C-alpha positions in Angstrom: 103.1 65.2 88.8 104.9 63.4 86.0 101.8 61.2 85.2 99.7 64.4 84.9 102.3 65.9 82.5 102.3 62.8 80.4 98.5 62.8 80.2 98.4 66.5 79.3 101.1 65.9 76.6 98.9 63.2 75.0 95.9 65.5 75.0 97.8 68.5 73.7 99.3 66.5 70.8 95.8 66.0 69.4 94.9 69.7 69.8 98.2 71.5 68.9 100.9 69.1 67.8 103.5 72.0 67.5 103.4 72.6 71.2 105.4 70.1 73.4 103.9 70.1 76.9 106.9 68.2 78.3 109.4 70.7 76.9 107.4 73.5 78.3 107.1 71.8 81.7 110.8 71.0 82.0 111.7 74.2 83.9 108.9 73.7 86.4 109.8 70.0 86.9 113.4 70.8 87.4 112.6 73.6 89.8 110.3 71.3 91.7 113.0 68.7 92.1 115.5 71.3 93.3 113.2 73.2 95.6 111.9 70.0 97.2 115.4 69.7 98.7 115.2 73.2 100.3 113.6 73.1 103.7 111.7 69.9 103.0 109.5 71.4 100.2 109.1 74.8 101.7 111.4 76.2 98.9 109.0 75.1 96.2 106.1 76.8 97.9 108.2 80.0 98.2 109.4 80.1 94.6 106.3 78.7 92.8 104.7 82.1 92.0 108.0 83.2 90.4 108.2 79.9 88.4 104.6 80.3 87.2 105.3 83.9 86.0 108.4 82.7 84.1 106.5 79.8 82.5 103.5 82.1 81.5 105.9 84.4 79.7 107.6 81.5 78.0 104.2 80.0 77.0 103.0 83.4 75.6 106.2 83.7 73.5 105.9 80.1 72.2 102.2 80.7 71.4 103.0 83.9 69.4 105.7 82.0 67.4 103.3 79.2 66.6 100.5 81.6 65.6 103.0 83.6 63.4 104.1 80.4 61.7 100.5 79.3 61.1 99.6 82.7 59.7 102.6 82.7 57.4 101.7 79.2 56.2 98.1 80.2 55.5 99.0 83.6 54.0 102.4 83.4 52.4 101.9 86.6 50.4 101.8 88.8 53.5 105.6 88.7 53.9 
């Protein structure tokens, strides 16, 4: 899981350097570590849909902030 996150971080840096994959994955990685202790991993399977929804909302917010910053940098007169 961690190796996959590191590989994705390297790829994402070349595409969108403003977005940090590891920072975005931190809540899921922490949840995974905690939920693995619950019922020998059953907790992770139970809470994964909720964690995904939370991460999707966070990703959308970060994406909007990045796009707004890029638009502002490209069109400073639109303020």
